[in-house]
Legacy VTK file of the C-alpha trace (Angstrom):
# vtk DataFile Version 3.0
C-alpha trace
ASCII
DATASET POLYDATA
POINTS 374 float
132.303 97.033 150.682
128.937 95.576 149.818
127.474 99.078 149.439
130.265 100.142 147.075
129.903 96.913 145.071
126.163 97.560 144.771
126.723 101.140 143.566
129.293 100.001 141.028
126.902 97.324 139.787
124.104 99.862 139.381
126.355 102.267 137.478
127.383 99.444 135.163
123.712 98.632 134.563
122.950 102.246 133.688
125.952 102.386 131.354
124.972 99.134 129.633
121.362 100.313 129.276
122.430 103.600 127.693
124.935 101.833 125.476
122.288 99.363 124.300
119.864 102.184 123.510
122.496 104.014 121.469
123.276 100.829 119.555
119.650 100.370 118.618
119.447 103.919 117.235
120.903 103.638 113.766
120.933 107.217 112.529
119.793 110.598 113.841
119.951 113.652 111.612
118.603 117.166 111.979
117.740 119.837 109.436
116.226 123.223 110.001
115.983 126.864 109.237
116.496 129.792 111.588
115.244 133.316 111.225
117.456 135.398 108.904
119.824 132.424 108.460
120.519 129.867 105.776
119.111 126.331 106.113
121.337 123.828 107.892
121.539 120.107 108.449
123.641 117.837 110.633
123.942 114.159 109.871
124.762 111.197 112.115
124.558 112.997 115.434
123.554 111.764 118.872
120.124 112.216 120.349
121.489 114.576 123.007
123.073 116.764 120.330
119.779 116.865 118.435
117.917 117.878 121.597
120.389 120.690 122.249
120.121 121.972 118.664
116.344 122.367 118.830
115.269 125.952 119.460
112.182 128.106 119.088
113.730 130.487 116.588
112.830 128.434 113.537
111.707 125.049 112.257
113.685 121.887 113.040
113.174 118.465 111.479
114.739 115.517 113.297
114.989 112.302 111.288
115.426 109.075 113.310
116.142 105.646 111.859
115.760 102.866 114.432
115.766 99.091 114.668
112.685 98.694 116.859
110.079 101.450 116.693
108.029 100.140 119.613
110.834 100.013 122.168
112.917 103.013 121.064
110.303 105.681 120.358
109.396 106.451 124.023
113.021 107.286 124.885
113.391 109.485 121.798
110.252 111.434 122.659
111.305 111.827 126.287
114.661 113.349 125.381
113.101 115.665 122.812
110.467 116.894 125.245
107.454 115.484 123.376
104.706 114.492 125.805
102.797 111.827 123.902
102.469 108.103 124.424
103.499 106.444 121.133
101.328 103.424 121.947
98.305 105.592 121.123
99.526 105.598 117.519
101.063 102.136 117.339
97.848 100.543 118.582
96.016 101.814 115.497
95.305 99.705 112.448
97.982 100.577 109.857
97.554 104.325 110.428
96.527 106.623 113.261
95.945 110.278 114.128
96.226 111.757 117.616
95.749 115.443 118.469
96.915 116.414 121.966
96.715 120.174 121.544
100.353 121.233 121.636
101.468 117.930 120.068
100.200 116.184 116.942
100.961 112.505 116.330
100.523 110.726 112.997
101.254 107.151 111.942
101.322 106.228 108.255
102.180 102.873 106.665
105.112 102.268 104.377
104.167 99.517 101.924
107.020 97.214 100.912
107.036 94.158 98.675
108.853 90.898 99.282
109.256 87.809 97.144
105.593 86.844 97.205
103.890 89.124 99.714
103.312 92.722 100.681
103.833 94.044 104.191
103.639 97.395 105.938
106.024 99.230 108.234
104.952 102.285 110.268
106.440 105.754 110.067
105.697 108.003 113.037
105.477 111.777 112.644
105.287 114.043 115.697
104.599 117.756 115.304
105.137 120.469 117.903
105.557 124.167 117.384
108.665 124.596 115.202
109.574 120.912 115.552
108.817 117.860 113.412
110.184 114.432 114.341
110.020 111.412 112.008
110.771 107.918 113.324
110.926 104.827 111.128
113.021 101.754 110.396
115.053 100.897 107.299
111.916 100.547 105.166
111.476 104.310 105.311
114.428 104.962 103.057
112.483 107.446 100.926
112.154 109.785 103.893
115.908 109.559 104.371
116.421 110.426 100.704
114.084 113.382 101.103
116.282 114.558 103.974
119.181 114.832 101.524
117.257 117.659 99.831
116.242 119.300 103.094
118.143 122.510 102.323
116.011 123.075 99.228
112.850 122.285 101.182
113.710 124.615 104.041
114.758 127.442 101.720
111.233 127.643 100.278
109.505 127.828 103.671
108.384 131.139 105.209
110.736 132.513 107.856
108.443 134.944 109.627
108.031 133.732 113.256
104.308 134.469 113.050
104.012 131.979 110.161
105.296 129.015 112.153
102.083 127.053 111.495
102.290 127.609 107.709
105.960 126.658 107.780
105.567 123.302 109.489
102.334 122.482 107.659
104.151 122.800 104.332
106.921 120.495 105.525
104.401 118.017 106.933
102.607 117.975 103.587
105.880 117.204 101.800
106.625 114.312 104.162
103.166 112.763 103.797
103.252 113.231 100.035
106.575 111.369 99.906
105.033 108.438 101.796
102.121 108.380 99.343
104.429 108.378 96.318
106.575 105.644 97.854
103.552 103.429 98.379
102.428 103.982 94.788
105.686 102.431 93.573
104.563 99.206 95.269
101.446 99.144 93.096
103.607 99.611 90.010
105.660 96.597 91.105
102.523 94.440 91.391
101.349 95.605 87.952
104.747 94.750 86.469
104.518 91.257 87.951
101.077 90.801 86.396
102.336 92.009 83.020
105.344 89.677 83.197
102.983 86.790 83.927
100.928 87.738 80.872
104.086 87.857 78.722
105.226 84.435 79.949
101.831 82.887 79.230
101.547 84.475 75.797
105.098 83.567 74.736
106.034 80.651 72.561
107.926 79.005 75.385
105.608 77.790 78.107
107.050 77.064 81.543
105.434 74.757 84.065
104.287 76.964 86.928
101.574 77.161 89.535
99.542 80.009 88.064
96.847 79.864 90.719
99.442 80.379 93.468
101.031 83.338 91.663
97.681 84.996 91.043
96.638 84.332 94.636
99.841 85.989 95.929
99.192 89.008 93.703
95.645 89.254 95.007
96.816 89.118 98.639
99.404 91.803 97.883
96.734 94.024 96.364
94.443 93.506 99.351
97.260 94.535 101.702
97.964 97.542 99.499
94.312 98.601 99.434
94.006 98.299 103.214
97.083 100.474 103.719
95.977 103.121 101.203
92.483 103.317 102.687
94.005 103.723 106.157
96.288 106.502 104.858
93.309 108.179 103.215
91.396 108.248 106.509
94.367 109.734 108.373
95.023 112.442 105.779
91.330 113.323 105.749
91.288 113.571 109.553
94.308 115.848 109.410
92.731 118.009 106.703
89.400 118.524 108.444
90.329 117.875 112.094
91.506 121.464 112.708
94.511 120.595 114.933
96.330 123.430 116.706
99.722 122.516 115.205
98.408 122.916 111.635
97.695 126.192 109.887
94.202 127.537 109.301
95.156 128.976 105.924
92.901 127.334 103.338
95.461 127.839 100.569
97.991 125.742 102.486
95.430 123.143 103.568
94.384 122.657 99.933
97.668 120.857 99.416
96.314 117.949 101.429
93.510 117.683 98.888
96.241 116.837 96.387
97.292 113.865 98.532
93.660 112.760 98.914
93.196 112.941 95.144
96.279 110.820 94.553
95.146 108.275 97.091
91.728 108.101 95.399
93.393 107.376 92.056
95.609 104.735 93.637
92.570 103.035 95.150
90.733 103.097 91.812
93.711 101.679 89.945
94.288 98.958 92.559
90.628 97.936 92.338
90.912 97.714 88.534
93.986 95.526 88.808
92.195 93.426 91.428
89.353 92.841 88.977
91.791 91.753 86.278
93.584 89.341 88.618
90.246 87.944 89.830
89.287 87.338 86.202
92.592 85.567 85.665
91.932 83.284 88.628
88.485 82.522 87.215
90.085 81.651 83.878
92.510 79.241 85.546
89.721 77.578 87.525
87.536 77.289 84.424
90.404 75.799 82.436
90.986 73.153 85.088
87.272 72.380 85.312
86.943 72.075 81.539
89.896 69.721 81.303
88.317 67.465 83.911
84.995 67.605 82.060
86.673 66.656 78.787
88.458 63.747 80.459
85.200 62.459 81.950
83.497 62.696 78.542
86.167 60.644 76.805
86.144 58.063 79.586
82.380 57.806 79.160
82.773 57.305 75.415
85.432 54.632 75.913
83.397 52.796 78.561
80.217 52.813 76.456
82.074 51.791 73.324
83.427 48.753 75.164
80.227 47.892 77.008
78.024 47.221 73.926
80.343 44.803 72.072
81.179 43.107 75.355
77.497 42.379 75.900
77.109 41.057 72.340
80.196 38.905 72.710
78.773 37.482 75.936
75.592 36.480 74.125
77.534 34.875 71.294
79.610 32.976 73.809
76.584 30.946 75.004
77.207 27.228 74.336
75.281 25.406 71.552
74.804 28.615 69.516
76.017 27.808 66.058
76.954 31.254 64.806
79.651 31.800 62.240
82.553 34.163 63.014
81.928 35.678 59.622
78.895 37.410 61.136
80.238 37.896 64.672
83.346 39.971 63.856
81.635 42.584 61.634
78.808 42.837 64.171
81.220 43.496 67.037
83.151 46.101 65.045
79.984 47.805 63.845
78.364 47.890 67.282
81.548 49.342 68.800
81.711 52.138 66.238
77.980 52.840 66.490
78.038 52.954 70.325
81.076 55.267 70.339
79.477 57.606 67.789
76.155 57.820 69.623
77.877 58.408 72.996
80.159 61.040 71.495
77.227 62.917 69.974
75.173 62.696 73.142
77.973 63.986 75.411
79.058 66.753 73.028
76.631 69.208 74.616
78.608 69.050 77.887
82.045 69.393 76.340
83.474 72.890 76.805
86.600 74.012 75.045
89.177 74.923 77.680
90.624 78.409 77.929
94.110 78.695 76.548
96.932 81.157 76.766
95.137 83.452 74.302
92.341 84.089 76.784
94.785 84.840 79.570
96.832 86.987 77.199
93.780 89.159 76.587
93.876 90.081 80.271
97.083 91.983 79.594
95.284 94.536 77.442
92.762 95.144 80.242
95.624 95.468 82.713
97.371 98.091 80.591
94.124 100.013 80.129
93.595 100.154 83.901
97.193 101.301 84.377
96.790 104.138 81.865
93.724 105.565 83.649
LINES 1 375
374 0 1 2 3 4 5 6 7 8 9 10 11 12 13 14 15 16 17 18 19 20 21 22 23 24 25 26 27 28 29 30 31 32 33 34 35 36 37 38 39 40 41 42 43 44 45 46 47 48 49 50 51 52 53 54 55 56 57 58 59 60 61 62 63 64 65 66 67 68 69 70 71 72 73 74 75 76 77 78 79 80 81 82 83 84 85 86 87 88 89 90 91 92 93 94 95 96 97 98 99 100 101 102 103 104 105 106 107 108 109 110 111 112 113 114 115 116 117 118 119 120 121 122 123 124 125 126 127 128 129 130 131 132 133 134 135 136 137 138 139 140 141 142 143 144 145 146 147 148 149 150 151 152 153 154 155 156 157 158 159 160 161 162 163 164 165 166 167 168 169 170 171 172 173 174 175 176 177 178 179 180 181 182 183 184 185 186 187 188 189 190 191 192 193 194 195 196 197 198 199 200 201 202 203 204 205 206 207 208 209 210 211 212 213 214 215 216 217 218 219 220 221 222 223 224 225 226 227 228 229 230 231 232 233 234 235 236 237 238 239 240 241 242 243 244 245 246 247 248 249 250 251 252 253 254 255 256 257 258 259 260 261 262 263 264 265 266 267 268 269 270 271 272 273 274 275 276 277 278 279 280 281 282 283 284 285 286 287 288 289 290 291 292 293 294 295 296 297 298 299 300 301 302 303 304 305 306 307 308 309 310 311 312 313 314 315 316 317 318 319 320 321 322 323 324 325 326 327 328 329 330 331 332 333 334 335 336 337 338 339 340 341 342 343 344 345 346 347 348 349 350 351 352 353 354 355 356 357 358 359 360 361 362 363 364 365 366 367 368 369 370 371 372 373
């Protein structure tokens, strides 16, 4: 009885483990094209069904949406027959490139914006002969939207079996280009936030807000964006010039990756321009605060000096046995006060700096729009 109980317990464990894995996999879809056949796609299927659909007669693209990329990717690769350790990619900084001969692994970052910060989420792309697998979480929604147009994508790919490398290289280019375009929308969001800040500051209705914190959050978001774009640039460049076996050697097809590199270069240039504008805005805020403190110190100095001189005179006149008429004392005190205040004011004027106002910050908007139009 104990042996049977043990076997039943083990079978329950296996069932629970498989059930838990299936629950973590949100969506699996497959699209492809077979020789002399129309493109096809199957949505919301199981991983076993996807593995059975894969063949060597054409190109298959399996799209996987998961909850936890780290824990679920090894099982997906095992069932699809992909011999690559995903930790080799996930251990990279934001992006990674791994060429194992018959398998090519790529990790690119999806850049997403929150309330006050920017974060990245990885998308994994595995390429074998006539098979491309993409794995990502919910942040990779653009890839899922691209899957909706998979029939159009597959229809334009070559169907000759000897052109398998050209076929999957073209699809890989389209996937990586979609990631690049998705990340660019994050930069547009940051620019819109900067423009809205400029509009609020230049408007007639001023709202109390911590401008330094908002500008600091924008700067951190831009730094995260720049790091992710630079990492993507390095990976695309490695793919373009790394000569992997799973990518075509046709220069006309490989030139498409130069398009992605050019777009990434423009995104980096634009982000650096926006960074310069935001840095200038932070300098303006700091200068405004410093100038207000300087002005306050100047006026306190004037007030203290204006009170010190008549106080000293009044002390002298308060000495006993000095027969001095108030007719002379009052005008002297008033005159000395005015004279001391005037001299102090003139002497401290050289250190008084007019603070920056909303007009100076508003001028940053024109620079921001110029950098966006480049």
